[in-house]
N, C-alpha and C positions, 0 to 999 in steps of 0.2 A: 290726733293726726301726728303730734308731735311723737307720742310712743309709737305709733304705726311706723312712722319713717325711722326712728331709732331701731326698731325691731329690722324693718327690712335693710337697713346699713348694715345692722351684725349679720344677717343673712347672708347678703353679698360678700362681707368681709369674709364669713367662713367659707363659702363657697371657692373664693379666690385664694384663700390659704390651702383649702383641700386641693386644688388643681395646682398650686405651687409644689405642693409636698409630692401629688403625685409625677410632676415633672421630675422633681428631685429624685425619688425612688423608681421611677419607671424603669422597665427592665432594658438591658443594654443590648443594642443589635445594630448588625450591619448587613452590608453585600460586598464581597470581595471580588475584585476584576483583574486582568490583565490589561496592558496598553492598548489592546485591540477591544477591549470591553467585553471580553469573553468571562464566563463565571469561571472561578477558580475553587475547584472543590477540595475537601479533605485537607485543607491547610490549616495549622495550628495556629490556636487563637489563644492568648494568655491576658486574664484580668488581673491585674496589678495594683498594689497601694505601696507608694514608696518603697519599690523593689521587691515587696513581698507578694507572691503569687497567692491570688485568693482563688481562682478556680482555672480551668481550662477545658476547651473544647475544641471541635473540628467543623469546619464549614461543610455544609451539606452539598448536594451535586448543583445546586443553584447559586452556591456562594454564600449562602447566608449562613450566620450565627447568631445565638442570642445568650444571653447572661440572665438569671431571673434576680442573683443578687442586686442589691443595691451598694452604692459606692460614694463614698464623701470626697470631698476634695482631695485632689493629689492622685489619682486614680487614672489608670491609663490602660489600654488594650494594644496588645504588640501581636502581628501576625506574620508568621515565619514559614517558609517551605522553600525547600532546597532548589536552586535553581533561580531563585526570586530575591530581589533585595527586602531584608525584614522591614517592619513600618509599625511604628508606635504612635498611636491617635489617642489624645486626653478625651476622658467623659467629660459630659453625657454623649451619647450616641445612641439615637435613634433611627434606624433603617438607613444609616449613612453609607453612600458608596465609598469604598476605599480603593484605591487602585495600588497594585503592586508593581513595582518596576523589576523588568527581568535582570539577572545578574549578567556578567560578562559571558559566562559558559551557562547558558540558561536552559531549563528544562521544559517541557511540554507538556500539556494534558492530552493525554492518549485515550482513544475511544475503542479502538479496535483490539486492545490485549485483554481487557475484561469485558467487553461489551456495555460499559459505563466509562463515563469521564473519570481518569483515573492519571494524578501526577505522575508524569515517569520515574520520579524520585522513588515512588512506592511501588513499583511494578517489579516482579520478579522475571519476567519475561525479557528476551533479548529484542530491543525495538530499536528504530530508526526512523526519525521524522525528518523529511524533506519539507522546509517551508516555503511560503508564498516569496518572500524575498530572494530565497537561492533559486527558486525557480524562474524568476524575473531576472537575476543577474546571471545565470548560465544560458540562458536563451536557447535552450536547446528545441529542436523542430519535433523531437518525438520523446515518450518518457521513458523509454527504453534507455536513451543517453543518460538521464538523469539517474536511473537505477543502478548503472555500471559501477559506481562509486561506492555502494552500500555495502559494508562487511559482509561476508557469509554468501553474497549473492552473485553469479554469474550470469552475463547477457550475452546472447551469441545471435548474431544478425548474418544471413547468408546473400552478402552484398550489399548494395546502396539502400537509399530510404525506399521504404516499401516493401521490400522483401522479408520471408518469413524470421521473425525474431522470437527466441525462446529464452526463457527464464528459469536459472535451477537454484535453489536455496539448499546450502549445507549438503550438497550431494543428491538430494532427491531428483526426482525426474521433471521434465518440464509441464507436465502435466499434474503436480501433486502440491500446487500453489493455489490458493483460493484468493480469486480476483473480484474487487468490489468497488462502486463506485457510488458513492452517497448510500451505502447500504445495499445497492442491487448487485446481487451476484450474476458476472457477465461469462463465466467459464463456460464453454461448451461443454453438454452431458457429457461425462467422462472427464473433466477438468482441464483440457486441454486449451490454451488461450495464445493468439498469435498478436503481440504487440506492434504489428509492423505501422498500423495506421492509429495509435493512439497517440493523441497530441496533448501538450500540457497547456493548451490554451484555456484560461478563465480557471484554471486549477488553484485552490487556496492552500492545500497540503497534502502531502502523500505520508502514510504511515506505512511502515513495515514491521510485522511482527515474525521473528525467526522460531521455528520449534513447532511441532503439531500441535493443531489449533481445532481439532474435530471436535473435542468436546464441546466447543462453542459454537462451531460452524459448521458441523457435519463433513458432509464428504468434500473431497477434494484440499481440505486443509490439512495434507500430509506432512507438510515440511514448513507452512508459513501462510501467513497471510498479505497482501497489499491491497490497500485500500486508498482509493483517490477520492477527496471532497471537493466539490464543486464552489465557487466563489457564492457569496452572500451578501446581498445589499447592505449598505449601512448607512445610518443617517449622520453623514456629515453635517448636512442641512436640508433643507427640505428641496430642493431642486435636484433633476436627475443629473448624473456625472456620465459624460460620454469620453470614449477613449479609443484611439485610432491608432493601428501600427501597422509599418509596410518596412521590409527590408529584401534585399536582391543581391544576388552574386554570382560565383562560379556555375557552372553547368546550366546555366540560364535559371538558375533558382530564383522564386520567387515566394515570399511569404508575407501575408498582410492579413488583417483582422479589425474587427470594430466591436464594440461592447457598450452597454449601458447599464448604469445600476442606481441605485438610491433606496431609500427609505420613505414612506408617507404614512404618518401616525402608525397605524400598527401592522401595515403592509411594507414588506421588503423584497425588492425585485433586483434580478439581475439577468441579462441576456447577452448572448456573443453569438460571432460567427466568424470563422478563420479559412483561409486557403492556404494550400501550399502545391507548387508546381515547380519541378525540376527535371532534366533529363539525365540525371546521376551522370557517370562516367561510361563510355562506349555506346554502342548502338542497341538499340530495342531495350532501353533500360528505364525510360521516363515513368514518372510517378507523379499523380495528383491527389489531391485529397482535399474534401470541404466538412467542417466540422462546425455544429450550431446546437444551441441548447438553451435552457432556461431554469432559474431556480427561484420559484416563488415561494414567500412565505405570509402567512395572516393570522395574526394574535386574534383569537375567539376567547374574549374575556381575558382575566387576568393570568388564569393558570393554562392556558390551553393553545396550541399551535398547530396550524394546518400547512402542509408543506407540500409542494408539487414540483419535480424536477423531470424535465426531459432533455434526451441528448440523443443527435444524430450524426453519423457518419457515412460519407461515401468516399470511396477512393477507386482508383484504378493504378494497376501496376503491371508494368511489362516484365518478364519473367524470362532473362535470356539464358539463366540456366548456369552450369560451373564453364564459366566464359574462361578459367585458366587452364583448361583442357581441351578446347576446340572451340569452333565460331557459335555465335549466339543463335538461340533459336528464335527465329524470326518471327513467328506467329504468336508466340504463348504470352497469356497475360492471366491476372487476375482480377476479378471486378468484386468490391466487396461493399455491402451496406449492411451497418451495426446500428442499432439504435436501442433504447430504454426509457421508461418513464418509470415514475414510482410516486405514490399519494400516500402521505405518511400524518397520523395524528398524533401529537404527543401531549400526554397531560399530566401534569404536577398535582395530582388529586388531592394529596394534603403534605403537610411538610415534611414526611416521610416517605410517602409513596409516589412514585413515577410510573407511569404506563406508556407505551407505547404500541400503535398498530400500524403496519404497513402491506400498501400491495404494491407489487411492482411487475412490469412484463419487460421482455428482453428478447431481441431477435437479431440473428447474425445469418445473413445470406452472403455465400461466397461461390464465385463462380470461376473456378479455372479452366480455361480454354486455351486450345492452340489450332489456329485456322490456316496455318500453312505445313504443308510437308516436306521440310528441310532435305536435302541430300545426306546420305549415311557418311560417318566420318569414323577416322579411329584416333581415339584421344592421346594426347602425348603431353609430358609436364616434366621438362627438366630432366631428360634421360630416361625417364618411366613412359612405357608405351604400352597401350592397351592392349588385351589379348584378342579383341574381337572389336568389330566395327559396330557403333552404335546406330539404330535408325529411329527416325523421328515417326511420329504418327499423328493423326488428327483426334482431339479428344473433347468433349464437354462433359465437365466434373460439377456437380453442384452440391454444397454441402450448406443444408439449410434448418438451422436449428432455433428452437423457441423454448422460454419458461416463464411460466406464470408463478410467480411466488407471494404466499401470505405469511406474515411475521407477527407475531406479538410477543411482547417482552414487557414484564412486570417488574420492578424493584422495589425493595422495601428495606430501608434505612433503620436500623435499631440501636440507640444509643446516641449520645453527644460524642464520644471520643474521651470525654474527661473523667468518666468513670473508670474504676477499676477494671471492669469488663470489657472497655473499649466500645468500639462501633464495629456495627456488623450491617454487612449489605447482602440480602438474599436477592437472586436473580432468577426468574422462572421465564423460560424464554420456549416458543414453538414454532416451528418453521415447517410450511408445506408447499412442494413443489410439483409442479406437472411439467415435465419436459417431453416436448416435440421434436421430431425430425424427420427429414429426408437426406438421405447421403448417396449419390451415385448418379449415374449419366441417364437424364429424363428419356433418352431415346431406347434404353434398355431397363424398361421397368422390372424384366425378371432377376436382374441382378443388383438392384438396388434396394436401398435398406430405409423403410419407412416404419416408425416405431415411436411409442407414448409409453411414459414411465412416470409413476406419482411415488413422492417419498415424504416422509413425514419425520420429523425429528424434534425433541423436545430436551431440554437443556435445565438443569440446577446448579447453580453455583453459590458458594457462601464465600464472600470477601470477608476478612476480620483484619482491623486497625487495633493493635495490641500496644501501645505506646510505640516503641520503634520496631516493632514488629509488623510485618504484612503479609497475610496469608490470603491465597487465593484457591479454592478447592470446587473443581467442578466435575460432573459427569453429563453424558448424552446418550440417549437411546435412539438409535436411528433405525427407522424402518424403510427399507430402500426396495421399489418395484424389481430390481434386478436379483439384489443377493440376500433380500431377507434382511433380518434383524441383526444388529450389532451394537456392543456397548463399548463407549471409548471414554476413560476418565483423563483427568489432568491436575495436575498440582503444582503449585509455584508459590515461594516464598521469597520474600527480600528482609533484610534486617541492617539497621543502621547501628553500625559498631559505635560511630560517633558521630555528632553532629557541629554544626556551626560552620562559620565561613574565615576565621582569621588563620593562617598560618597553614596547618594541614587541617583541611577542610573535611568535609563529610565523607565517613566510608561505608559503603554500602556492598554486602554479602547477598548474593541471589542464588537460587534453586530451583530447577523445574524438571518435572518429569510428565511426559504426554505420550499419548499414542494418536496415530491416525490412522484412517481409512480413506479409501477412493473407490467409487464405483466403477465398472467398466463403461466404455463408450459404446455407443449404438451398434456400431460395428462387429466389436468384439462380442455382443449379447446376441444381436439381433440379426446380422447379414445371412441372405439368403443364398449367397453366392457360394457354389461348390467349393470353390478354390480358395476362398477364405471364410469358411461358414460360422455362423455365431454360435457361441456355446452359452446356452442359457444357465448351465450350472456352475458358471464362474463365482468363485468369491471375491471379496473385495480385496484390494491391495491395503496392506497393513504396514504401519511403521511405528517404531518404538524408541523414544528418544529421552535421554539425559542431557542436562548441561547445567553448569555451575560457573560463577563469575564474581568479579570484584571490580566495584568502580571507589575511584579516589580522586576527590579534589584538592586543588592545592592553592594556596596564596590569594585569598578572599575572592575565589570561585573565578580565578583567572586562567585556571587550566583543570584538565580532567583526564584521566586515564582510565581505560575499561578493557578488561581480559575475561575471556569466555571461552569455556570449554565444551565441547559436544560431542556426543556419541551416538548416533543414530544406526538403527537396523530396518532394513526393508524387507520384508517377504510376502511370498503370494503375488509377486509382480507377476503380469500378464504378458506372455510371449507367445508369438505366432509359431505353429510348429507345422512340417509338411507331412501328409499322411500317406504318400504315394502317388503313384500313377493310376488313373482308372483307365484301361482299355475299352470300356465301351462307350464312354463320353469323348476319349480322348483330351482327358483332362488331369492336371494335377491338382491334389485335393490338399487342403489344409484347414486347419482351425486354431482357435486361441484356448491356451491352457494357463493356470497359476503355478509358474516352474520356476522363474527365476528368484534369487536371493541375492542381497546386496548389503555391504557396510559403508558408512561415512562417518570417520571422527576426523576431530580438527581443532584450530583455535581461531580466535580472532582477537585482534590487538587494535584498539581505538584510540586516539590520541587526539583532545580538542585543546587549542590555546588562543587567548584574547589578550596578547600582553599589553597592548595600547589601544587606546579607543579608536573606532572603526577599523582594526586589523584582526583579522580570525583565519587560525590556521587549523587545519585537520589532516590527519594521516590515517590510514587502514592498512590491516595487513591480515590475509587470511591463509592458513594453512589447512587442506583438505587431505585427507589419506581415504582414499575409497577403493574397494574392492568388491569384484562381483565373487559371489561366494556359489553359487548355483545357476547353471546356465543350461538352454536347450541346445546350445551349441559350445561345447564345454572346451572345445580345440581351436575355435576361431581366435584369429590373433587379435581382435578387436573387441569381440564380444564374448571372449571364451573366459573359463574359471582363472581368477586372479589377477585378470586385468583390471587396470583403472577405469572408473566410467566414463564414457565418451563425453568429450566437451567440458569437461570439469576438471580445470588446473589445480596442481597440486600448491601452486604459489600465485597470490595474485595481490595486488594493493593499488591504492591511491593515495594522493597527495592534492590538499585544495588549499587556497589562497586565497581570501577575500579580504579586499581594501577599500574602505570608504574614505576619500580624500577631498573636502570640501565638495564640490560638483562632479568629481570624478567617483566612479565604482568600478575597480576592476577585478575580475575573476579569473583564477587561471586553475586549471583542472588536470592532473596528471593520474594517466591509467595504467597499469602494469598487468598483463595476463601472461602467466607462464606457460609452459609445453603441457600438450593435454593430449589425451588418445583421441583420434578421431578415424575416418575411413575416407578412402577417395570414392567408393562405391560406383567406380567404372571398373574394376579389375585392372588397373594398371600391373605393369611388371617391370622391377618388383614394386609390392603394394606401399602405398602411402598410410601407415597407421598412426600417425601423429602430426600436430599441427606446433609450427614453429612458435617459441614467444615472443609478443610484440608491445609496445609502449604508444602512447598516444598523449600528446599534450593539446589541450585547447586553452584558448584565452578569449575572454568575452569583456567588455566595456560598454559603459553609459555614461556620457556627458549630459547633465542637466544645464541646457542652454538658459531657459527659463521655469518657472514654476510648472508652466504646461506642456513645454516641448523639450523631448530629449534626443539627442543623437546616439546612437547605438552601432555595435559592431561585434564580429565573433569571427576568430581564425580557428576551424579544427583541424587536427592532426598538422599541428604547426610544423614538423620538422619533416613533414612529407614521407612517413613510413610506408613501405610497401608490404601489406601481411595480408593474411585471410582469416576470419574469425573462425570460419567452417571452411573445409578443403574443397577447393574449385572455385570459391566464389569471393574474388579481391575486393576487399574494403576500399571504401573512398581512399583517394589521396588528398593532399592539402585541400580544403573551401576555404572560402569565405564569404561573407554577406555584410552588408551594411545598408542602415535606414534610418528613420526616426519614428518616434513615441511621441504621441499627443494626449493630454488629458484636460479635460476641458470640466 
């Protein structure tokens, strides 16, 4: 028995020794996250012993890293990524979570630029991110106000809140930008999107990518992509967290909302509702909007997540018209109902393979109606008199469009980044869209457009991380129900000339080439009306773009300067042409053709600085040189050959100041928009062919009374400037709101 006991003791000691040795020689691994607990991909991780580097790798799309080497005492792991503070952690490490704090001038993890999570410091494309903190600090009622300060972007609103709002990127048309919300495409078929009723309530961040992205997203991404991400529930603790806010001010404006969010085990949830009511300025200009939605996620096992997102918006906006030229239209309004939903499954199939399958549905129903026939009038403005009277008429116009979308994406990562051949990410994506719509007056079905179009696209992209060189090359084949097949490539490169944070910090060069396409809208392709008959043989509108830039960081990431230059060429732009008068039907005939050609080149300068804790300064300037090269009306003073593009200023810029001091947060935003070509569209004599430059200064503040209660306020157009973003539509004069925000 003694011998048996002795043997058992020796066996146990051997097992314990083996376990101890295994613990000492186990693999070194960890998970890297940011302060918001989001994964940080493609961060550089170095394993060192007494300052001697033993191995190097990159974190994967889940923020994970792993070293197979063993390491004795004195070993450590250092994680580094531009825009974050480097961190060193002693070994041993086994699946330990490591948080990287952001630098003063931080970088973001961008999804839109490559369709995969990528640190912006490794992206060649020109990108901007509007963070949740900035959204809350600026207190804008509509997202278009947030986008005004983005370099290369021009926002144009026809009057007060709720009126038609268009966005232009780098000289492109207003229907040349792909708009996504949580991956759901929400443009109308043909690319148009009206930002008038899109609110920032419950948004987590906004990503803007400038330059053609059709190789990744297909039609409509001619000059860029804007993607909005809604808030997700987080596990602050086990209980739900409630938030309430309301504010009110000038023009009988009221804004309020409620939301709840949290996480219970593997289920995260967030839901919200908000309301806006305002009279705007002047009679018959009221606007009301209700928005609500939910973002729900459920973990299915360790590597699979199911997510359901739904959002709806209902608004009513009176449309008084060009009140600078005459009396308001007393019976006109736009009633709009927008909604979308998506169901997505994301699977981390293996350590190097990720897959996502998504189904989405979105619908936009817009009813434009005039119920009162006002008396005729002659437009007059500042010595300019109309050449004839304008007559009002009763109408009822419906624009009802729907889209079913199925998307699949597979991302395969090869290599850890430590080897000589680097890390490579191969992306294969497929998108199928069924677009449906009814456009016209329901009482005149013979002149209405009812259509359906099926589109299919496939993308292949190769990303390479080769030391300090980051490459992204892709191509897409698009099969469109209107124009047939098109091939669009994209190539992007970023190179870090130098790294580091001390003194002269990181220096990045970047270059991009891309092509874009845009499908015709339903009217252009399918309209049966002889006066504007659709053309089924239209080609896609096309864009070709080059851009390059440099980014330089200074003084331990306390400042950053970015300079970009771009050159865009647009061809086969669709334009309406008159075909003469038909005596038999007593009608003017017309159709649509690919006749227009334009160009736009220029530069962007962006400066960011955070000289002291709590203070952040931003400045941006955009120079845009645009020209019409071919036109169906070559001698027109606005749309003729040689003219600059309508409503796209040559000079624009912004200045932002954000200051957090104790319990007070101040945010100041100044916007400048230079002179731009425009038209009065009412035949004034002499005609108005340009809009005056304008500037606008907004100030917002939040004072935290307690941890749960904050007092807030905002003043827009503080200097009470009188201006028009679009000729004939006066912008709002000085406005103000104040209220409270609760968090429980």
